[in-house]
Structures are given as C-alpha cells and as structure tokens.
C-alpha positions in Angstrom: -155.7 -25.3 50.4 -158.9 -26.1 48.3 -156.7 -26.7 45.3 -154.5 -29.2 47.2 -157.6 -31.1 48.5 -159.1 -31.3 45.0 -155.8 -32.6 43.6 -155.6 -35.2 46.4 -159.1 -36.4 45.8 -158.4 -36.7 42.1 -155.3 -38.8 42.8 -157.3 -41.0 45.1 -160.1 -41.5 42.5 -157.5 -42.3 39.8 -155.9 -44.8 42.1 -159.2 -46.5 42.8 -159.9 -46.7 39.1 -156.5 -48.2 38.4 -157.0 -50.7 41.2 -160.4 -51.7 39.8 -158.8 -52.3 36.4 -156.1 -54.4 38.0 -158.7 -56.4 39.9 -160.7 -56.9 36.7 -157.7 -58.1 34.9 -156.9 -60.6 37.6 -160.4 -62.0 37.6 -160.3 -62.4 33.8 -157.1 -64.4 34.2 -158.8 -66.5 36.9 -161.8 -67.0 34.6 -159.6 -68.7 32.1 -158.7 -71.2 34.8 -162.4 -72.1 35.1 -163.3 -70.5 38.5 -167.0 -69.5 38.3 -167.2 -67.1 41.2 -164.5 -65.0 39.7 -166.4 -64.9 36.4 -169.5 -63.5 38.1 -167.4 -60.9 39.9 -165.7 -59.9 36.7 -169.1 -59.5 35.0 -170.4 -57.4 37.9 -167.3 -55.2 37.8 -167.6 -54.8 34.0 -171.3 -53.8 34.4 -170.4 -51.2 37.1 -167.7 -49.8 34.9 -170.1 -49.6 31.9 -172.7 -47.8 34.1 -170.0 -45.4 35.4 -168.8 -44.7 31.9 -172.3 -44.1 30.6 -173.0 -41.6 33.4 -169.9 -39.7 32.7 -170.5 -39.7 29.0 -174.0 -38.2 29.6 -172.5 -35.5 31.8 -169.9 -34.6 29.2 -172.6 -34.6 26.4 -174.8 -32.2 28.5 -172.0 -30.1 30.0 -173.0 -26.9 28.2 -176.6 -27.1 29.4 -175.5 -27.9 33.0 -173.1 -25.0 33.0 -175.8 -22.7 31.7 -178.1 -23.8 34.5 -175.4 -23.3 37.1 -174.7 -19.8 35.8 -178.4 -18.9 36.0 -178.5 -19.9 39.6 -175.2 -18.0 40.2 -176.6 -14.9 38.6 -179.9 -14.7 40.4 -179.0 -16.5 43.6 -180.4 -19.8 44.9 -182.5 -18.9 48.0 -181.6 -22.2 49.6 -177.9 -21.5 49.3 -178.5 -17.9 50.5 -180.1 -19.3 53.7 -177.2 -21.7 54.1 -174.7 -18.9 53.8 -176.5 -16.9 56.4 -176.5 -19.8 58.8 -172.8 -20.3 58.6 -170.2 -18.3 60.5 -168.0 -16.1 58.3 -164.9 -14.1 58.8 -165.0 -10.3 59.3 -164.8 -7.7 56.6 -162.0 -5.3 57.6 -161.6 -1.8 56.2 -158.4 -0.2 54.9 -157.0 0.2 58.4 -157.3 -3.5 59.2 -158.6 -2.6 62.7 -161.4 -4.6 64.3 -163.1 -1.5 65.7 -163.5 -0.3 62.1 -164.8 -3.5 60.6 -167.3 -3.3 57.8 -169.0 -6.6 58.8 -168.4 -8.3 62.2 -170.0 -10.2 65.0 -171.3 -8.5 68.1 -173.2 -9.5 71.1 -176.9 -8.7 70.7 -178.1 -10.4 73.9 -176.3 -12.0 76.8 -176.5 -15.4 75.2 -176.2 -14.7 71.5 -174.2 -12.9 68.8 -175.2 -11.6 65.4 -173.5 -10.4 62.2 -173.7 -6.6 62.1 -172.8 -4.0 59.5 -171.6 -0.8 61.2 -171.9 1.4 58.1 -175.7 0.9 58.0 -177.4 2.4 55.0 -174.0 3.8 53.8 -173.0 0.2 52.9 -176.3 -1.5 52.3 -176.1 -1.3 48.5 -172.4 -2.5 48.3 -171.1 -4.1 51.6 -174.3 -5.8 52.6 -176.5 -6.1 55.7 -179.6 -4.3 54.6 -181.8 -7.3 53.8 -182.6 -10.7 55.2 -184.6 -11.6 52.1 -183.2 -14.9 50.8 -184.2 -13.9 47.2 -182.4 -10.6 47.3 -179.8 -10.5 44.5 -176.2 -11.0 45.3 -174.9 -7.6 44.6 -172.9 -7.1 47.9 -169.4 -7.9 49.0 -170.6 -10.0 52.0 -172.3 -12.5 49.7 -170.0 -12.5 46.8 -166.9 -13.2 49.0 -168.7 -15.7 51.2 -166.8 -18.6 49.9 -163.6 -16.9 51.0 -164.8 -15.7 54.4 -166.2 -19.2 55.2 -162.8 -20.7 54.5 -161.1 -22.2 57.6 -158.2 -20.2 58.9 -156.0 -23.1 59.9 -155.6 -26.9 59.6 -157.2 -27.2 63.0 -160.4 -25.6 61.7 -160.7 -27.8 58.7 -162.2 -30.6 60.8 -164.8 -28.3 62.6 -168.4 -28.3 61.6 -168.6 -24.5 61.8 -165.1 -22.9 61.4 -164.7 -19.3 62.4 -163.8 -18.3 58.8 -161.0 -16.1 57.4 -161.2 -12.4 57.6 -161.1 -10.4 54.4 -159.2 -7.1 54.2 -160.8 -4.5 51.9 -159.5 -1.2 50.5 -162.6 0.7 51.5 -162.1 3.1 54.3 -165.1 3.2 56.7 -164.8 6.9 57.7 -164.6 8.0 54.1 -167.6 5.9 53.0 -169.6 7.2 56.0 -168.6 10.8 55.1 -169.5 10.4 51.5 -172.9 8.9 52.5 -173.6 11.8 54.8 -172.8 14.3 52.1 -174.9 12.4 49.6 -177.9 12.2 51.9 -177.5 15.9 52.8 -177.7 16.8 49.1 -181.2 15.5 48.9 -180.6 13.7 45.6 -180.3 10.1 44.6 -176.8 9.3 43.3 -173.4 7.7 43.8 -170.0 8.8 45.0 -166.7 7.0 44.2 -163.2 7.7 45.5 -160.3 5.8 44.0 -156.5 5.8 44.8 -154.7 7.1 41.7 -151.5 5.2 42.4 -153.0 1.7 43.0 -156.5 1.8 41.6 -157.9 0.8 45.0 -161.5 1.8 45.6 -161.4 3.8 48.8 -165.1 4.7 49.0 -168.2 3.7 47.2 -171.7 4.7 48.4 -175.0 5.1 46.5 -178.6 5.4 47.2 -180.8 2.3 46.6 -181.7 -0.8 48.5 -179.8 -4.1 48.7 -182.3 -5.6 46.2 -181.2 -3.0 43.6 -178.2 -3.3 41.4 -175.6 -0.7 42.6 -176.4 2.5 40.9 -172.8 3.5 40.3 -171.8 0.1 39.0 -174.7 -1.3 36.9 -176.7 1.6 35.5 -176.0 3.4 32.2 -176.0 7.2 32.4 -175.3 10.2 30.1 -172.1 11.9 31.3 -172.8 15.3 29.9 -169.8 17.6 29.7 -167.6 15.3 31.8 -167.1 13.4 28.5 -165.4 16.5 27.1 -162.3 15.1 28.8 -162.3 12.3 26.3 -162.7 14.7 23.4 -159.8 16.8 24.6 -157.7 13.7 25.1 -158.4 12.6 21.5 -157.4 16.1 20.3 -154.0 16.0 22.0 -153.4 12.3 21.4 -153.9 12.9 17.6 -151.4 15.8 17.5 -153.9 18.6 16.9 -152.6 22.2 17.7 -153.9 24.5 20.4 -155.6 26.8 17.9 -158.2 29.4 18.8 -161.8 28.1 19.1 -164.8 30.3 18.7 -167.5 29.9 21.4 -170.8 31.3 20.0 -174.0 30.9 21.8 -175.2 28.2 19.4 -174.0 26.3 16.5 -175.9 24.7 13.6 -175.3 21.0 12.8 -177.3 20.1 9.7 -180.8 21.2 10.4 -180.4 21.0 14.2 -178.9 23.5 16.7 -176.7 22.9 19.7 -176.5 25.7 22.3 -174.3 26.5 25.3 -175.7 26.4 28.9 -177.8 29.5 29.3 -177.1 30.4 25.6 -173.9 32.2 26.6 -171.4 33.4 24.0 -167.8 33.5 25.2 -165.9 34.8 22.2 -162.8 33.1 21.1 -161.2 30.5 23.4 -157.6 29.3 23.6 -157.6 25.7 22.6 -159.1 22.7 24.3 -158.0 23.9 27.8 -160.3 26.9 27.6 -163.1 24.7 26.2 -162.8 22.6 29.3 -162.5 25.5 31.7 -165.7 27.2 30.5 -167.4 23.9 29.3 -168.3 25.5 25.9 -170.6 23.2 24.0 -170.3 25.0 20.7 -166.5 24.9 20.8 -166.6 21.2 21.6 -168.8 20.5 18.6 -166.5 22.5 16.4 -163.5 20.6 17.8 -165.1 17.3 16.9 -165.8 18.5 13.3 -162.2 19.6 12.9 -160.8 16.5 14.4 -162.8 14.2 12.1 -161.8 16.3 9.0 -158.1 16.3 10.0 -157.5 12.8 11.4 -160.5 10.8 10.3 -163.3 9.1 12.2 -161.5 5.8 12.8 -158.6 7.6 14.6 -161.0 9.4 17.0 -162.8 6.1 17.7 -159.5 4.4 18.4 -158.7 6.9 21.1 -162.2 6.4 22.7 -161.6 2.6 22.5 -158.3 3.0 24.4 -160.1 4.9 27.1 -162.5 2.0 27.4 -165.5 3.7 25.7 -166.2 1.1 23.0 -167.6 2.2 19.6 -170.4 0.2 18.0 -173.2 1.1 15.7 -174.9 -2.2 14.6 -175.5 -5.6 16.0 -174.8 -6.7 19.5 -173.3 -4.1 21.9 -169.7 -4.7 23.1 -169.4 -7.4 25.8 -168.4 -6.7 29.4 -164.7 -6.4 30.1 -163.3 -9.6 31.6 -160.5 -7.7 33.4 -162.4 -4.6 34.6 -161.6 -5.5 38.2 -158.3 -6.5 39.7 -159.7 -9.4 41.7 -159.0 -13.0 42.7 -162.7 -13.7 43.2 -164.5 -15.0 40.1 -168.0 -14.4 41.7 -167.1 -10.7 42.2 -165.9 -10.3 38.6 -169.0 -12.1 37.2 -171.6 -10.2 39.2 -170.0 -6.7 39.6 -168.4 -6.0 36.3 -170.1 -2.9 34.9 -171.6 -2.8 31.5 -168.9 -1.4 29.2 -168.7 2.3 28.4 -169.9 2.8 24.8 -170.3 5.3 22.0 -172.8 4.4 19.4 -170.9 5.9 16.5 -169.5 4.7 13.2 -167.1 6.1 10.6 -169.0 8.3 8.3 -172.0 8.5 10.6 -174.4 11.4 11.0 -172.7 14.7 11.9 -175.4 15.3 14.6 -174.6 12.1 16.4 -170.9 13.0 16.5 -171.7 16.5 17.7 -173.8 15.1 20.6 -171.0 12.7 21.5 -168.7 15.6 21.7 -170.7 17.0 24.6 -171.5 13.7 26.3 -175.1 13.4 25.2 -177.0 11.2 22.8 -175.0 8.2 21.7 -172.8 8.0 24.9 -173.4 5.6 27.7 -171.2 5.4 30.8 -171.2 4.2 34.4 -170.0 6.1 37.4 -167.2 3.6 37.9 -166.2 3.9 34.2 -165.8 7.7 34.6 -163.8 7.2 37.8 -161.5 4.9 35.9 -161.0 7.6 33.2 -160.1 10.2 35.8 -157.7 7.8 37.6 -155.9 7.2 34.4 -155.5 11.0 33.8 -154.2 11.4 37.3 -151.7 8.6 36.8 -150.1 10.3 33.8 -152.0 8.1 31.4 -151.8 4.7 33.1 -155.2 3.1 33.7 -155.2 0.8 36.8 -158.0 -1.7 37.2 -160.0 -0.9 40.4 -159.8 -3.3 43.3 -161.5 -3.7 46.7 -159.2 -6.4 48.0 -156.4 -5.2 50.2 -154.1 -8.1 49.1 -154.4 -6.9 45.5 -153.6 -3.3 46.2 -149.9 -3.8 45.8 -150.3 -5.7 42.6 -152.1 -3.3 40.2 -153.2 -4.5 36.8 -152.4 -1.6 34.5 -152.3 -0.4 30.9 -151.2 2.8 29.3 -154.1 4.6 27.6 -152.7 8.1 27.1 -149.3 9.7 26.5 -147.9 11.4 29.7 -148.0 14.8 28.0 -151.7 14.4 27.2 -152.5 13.4 30.7 -150.6 16.3 32.2 -152.4 18.8 29.9 -155.7 17.4 31.1 -154.6 17.7 34.7 -153.7 21.4 34.2 -157.0 22.1 32.5 -158.9 20.4 35.3 -157.1 22.5 38.0 -158.1 25.6 36.0 -161.7 24.5 35.9 -161.8 24.7 39.7 -159.6 27.8 40.0 -161.6 30.0 37.5 -164.1 27.8 35.6 -167.4 26.0 36.0 -166.3 24.4 39.3 -164.9 27.5 41.0 -167.5 27.1 43.8 -165.2 24.4 45.2 -162.0 26.5 45.3 -162.6 28.2 48.7 -163.0 24.8 50.4 -159.3 23.9 49.9 -157.8 27.4 50.0 -156.4 27.1 53.5 -154.9 23.6 53.3 -151.3 24.4 52.5 -151.1 23.5 48.8 -153.7 20.8 48.5 -155.9 21.4 45.4 -158.8 20.1 43.5 -159.1 19.8 39.7 -162.0 18.4 37.8 -164.7 18.7 35.1 -168.4 19.4 35.7 -171.2 17.8 33.7 -174.8 18.5 33.2 -176.7 15.8 31.4 -180.1 16.4 29.9 -182.5 13.5 30.5 -186.0 13.6 28.9 -188.9 14.0 31.3 -187.0 15.0 34.4 -184.5 17.5 35.8 -180.9 17.5 34.5 -178.4 15.1 36.2 -175.3 16.7 37.7 -171.7 15.3 37.6 -168.3 16.2 39.0 -165.3 14.1 38.0 -162.0 15.3 39.5 -158.6 14.8 41.1 -157.3 15.7 44.5 -153.7 17.0 44.3 -151.2 17.0 47.2 -148.9 20.0 48.0 -146.2 18.6 45.6 -148.7 18.6 42.7 -149.2 14.9 42.5 -152.7 13.6 41.8 -153.6 11.4 44.8 -157.3 10.6 44.6 -159.9 10.4 41.9 -163.4 11.6 43.1 -166.6 11.2 41.1 -170.0 12.5 42.1 -173.2 11.8 40.3 -176.5 13.3 41.4 -179.7 12.3 39.7 -181.7 15.5 39.0 -178.9 17.4 40.7 -177.7 19.5 37.8 -176.0 21.8 36.9 -172.7 20.0 37.7 -171.1 23.2 38.9 -173.4 23.5 41.9 -174.4 20.6 44.2 -172.0 17.9 42.7 -169.0 20.3 42.8 -169.7 21.3 46.4 -170.1 17.7 47.5 -166.8 16.8 45.8 -165.0 19.8 47.3 -166.1 18.9 50.8 -165.0 15.3 50.3 -161.6 16.6 48.9 -161.2 18.7 52.0 -161.6 15.7 54.3 -159.1 13.7 52.2 -156.6 16.5 52.4 -157.0 16.8 56.2 -156.6 13.1 56.6 -159.9 12.8 58.5 -161.5 10.4 56.1 -158.8 7.6 56.2 
C-alpha cells in the first residue's frame, strides 16, 4: 500500500510539473503578443522553477552527507522519534501459535479507564522482544521497535484515514513457552549467557533468550566469543569435505607446536583414536592439532580456508575485517537487517601463516571469533544435510527459506553421527539420561570450553535434536559465560531443553 501511495504521489507531482511547463509556454506565447501581465507571470514562474531546480540540485549534491546523517540517527535512535513511536498504537506481536493469549506484545487494561502495551515474557524477552525500558535513548535492539513501521501500518482502507489506526499484527516464529522455558533454565544455571533454538527445516528462530538489559546489544547476536572445541565441527567438516581418509589419530596428553605446547583438558592421554569422529567424541585437542597439520600438508592452506569461508567463517589476516553479511537474515524488514545482523564469523589466518595460530584455530581458540547465532547457523546446516538456511523471525517468511549448500550431504551425515556419539558416550554423556525414556528422540552435539584470560572458562553446547525417525528437527545452542566445562552446565541445560522439545511442551 505504501508503494502504491508513493507511486501515486510521484505521478501527481510529475503532472503538476508538466502543467506548470504548459502554463509557462502559453504565457510566453502571450508575451509575444504584447500582454504585460502575462510577462510578469511568466517571469515569476521562471523564478520559481529556478529556485525549485536549485534546491533539488543542492539535495542531489549533498545526498551522500544526508544519507550518512540519516543512518547515524537510524543506528543510535532519535529520542524524539522513539517517543513518537511509543505514543502511537501498534499491532500485536504474535508468537508461533498465532494465538492472542500467547502474544509477545499486546494491549491490556491496566485501570478501568486505560490500557497499556504489555510484554508477557517479561525479562525473558527484554533483550530481544522489548518492553524492558521506557528510556527514549535506549538503543533499538528489540523487535518491537525495529518492526514498528510495520505494526503501525493500517490494517484496512478504512483505517488509512484515522489519526491513530489500530495497526497490523505481526506474526513471529518465536514460541512463547519455549522462550520462557529457556529463560528459566538460563536463570537457574546462575550464569550470564544466551540460548538459541532454530528449526532445522526452515531456519526459523523458535527461541532466543539472553541475559542483559534492553540498553545492551543482544549477547547472542552482537558479541564476539571464542567457541572453544565447538569449532572442531568445522575442522572435521573440512577434513571430510577435502577427501581426507579416516586414518588413526594419536591423542597424547600434549603436543608441541614450535616452541609452544597445547594440552588436552586435564592433560589426559587417550591413546590412538579412530579418525575425526573419535576426535569429536572425546574432544581431543592434540588430535585436532595433528589433524590441522596433516590437512594443511595434504590439501594446502587455501583449500582449508575455502571450506571455512563456505561455512561463513571468513578468513582475513590484514587490513579491514570482513563486512557484515547482507543476507544473514531472511527478512523483509530493512531496519531489522541493518540493526540485528551479527558481526561475521572470522578466522584470522592466512596461507603460510604461523603454525601456532593454525593449531589454536583447530581447537577454537586464538584467531577464531564467532557469535552464538553464527554457531547456531552452522549446526542448522549440519542438521539439514549441508544446506544452510538463513534464520528468520517472521512467520510469513518461514515458508520461503533462503538457502545455500555449504557441505556435501555425506559430510553432514558423518557429522550428525559423530554428534550423536558425543552424547551417547563422549563429553556430553551427562545429557543422555534426559532423553532415554522418550521413545526414540535423541540429542547429538558438541561441547566446548573456551579459555578467556582473567576469568573462568566459558562453556558451550551446540547440538541437534533428532526425532524417532532419525531426522534432525531442532538446532540448540547454549553459551554460558564462565560456565565451563561445556560438558557440565551447558550440556545439562541443552538436554533439559531438548526434552521439552521432544515432549512438545515447549511449542
């Protein structure tokens, strides 16, 4: 409707301009006949046109500066516009069910004579949905603000003429019970962190919750983190994608890389492992470092970096870091894409670079920077047999996934099998009993423990929930700041969430 109105206004303005030109031509003809009043009118019209043209020429000349200023306001939020938005009625934000009683943002009676916009998720949605702050200078990192133009849009032609139209409702893919359950589990863990649940088949974001206030950028979206051993999934993917054999891999307690030494967690030695799968199951650092050295020698650095790039972990070593991905989200809302696109996953490596940097990258430390959403997208692609689907929060986009193949199906299935073994008998076995009585539902995943200077290790779990037919249905990622090792609190939280998904209680 906005496009039609804009087109109509443009046609009207062009028509007025054409009419002015015709009028000017007629007055000039009359001028030739000696009529003085028409001469004055013609000169006035000519002066007006000159002023109009000069104004437009100035706008065109300064268009770059004007656009830059507009984007600065759009990025940080104009407090006057924020106040205006709050004063206007907006449509409801509906969850994945589309039911009014599960709305994520709605209007409720607060007194006998007034209503107010409420956010039933409370602190579970403050950092993503909205509602936690009335500060006009709070940054626009929440759904309720970034989609305000759409929810203020009139629902019908009748509402177009109203001063305060009711506004159109917006259906989201987020499921209120699942978000609330994830928040309760996150809060019970006692750690700051973030939890993401994504539908493998569509890329839809079913749950996002994180600690932090509405004034803070969403932790799981905007903050760079070290992934720890979760990133070994990318190493194993590169190994299989480049056609390396499943040869035995020694797992000593430590391994020398130049003058430095890299050790296993607890300095355990596990003998000889059977290929990348066993490396993932036991999360052996020394085997991962040896794998990276073999892979570089056999296939070359550029081939390894090409696989990382396909998985959306962009290599760079010098100059400016890689730009944000313009198509990270499957969305029809430019404001959402502009404000909520995460910084790109990156590996600060170059062909022929230091062996120690490459060794650290093999175990997800040092030159590797990721976001929680970036890891969720990797796990979703593994669960979808190698097809990466851009995440979306808009229900209308759920049936139109934006996708790209990033792994061969055989590689993705090998990773799926290894992830299931990690939970069955590996570093995430603490979660296995939580799904043992659910008639075939299973959890697979990879744990991660990231060392951060000056504070306790961060903990990760990145996994897939499989239905009784063996299909990966949901991607689940848990990040706990200071909550390492990954096989403890993050794994248990993910297992409890997977149980709720299997029971259907969270949707």
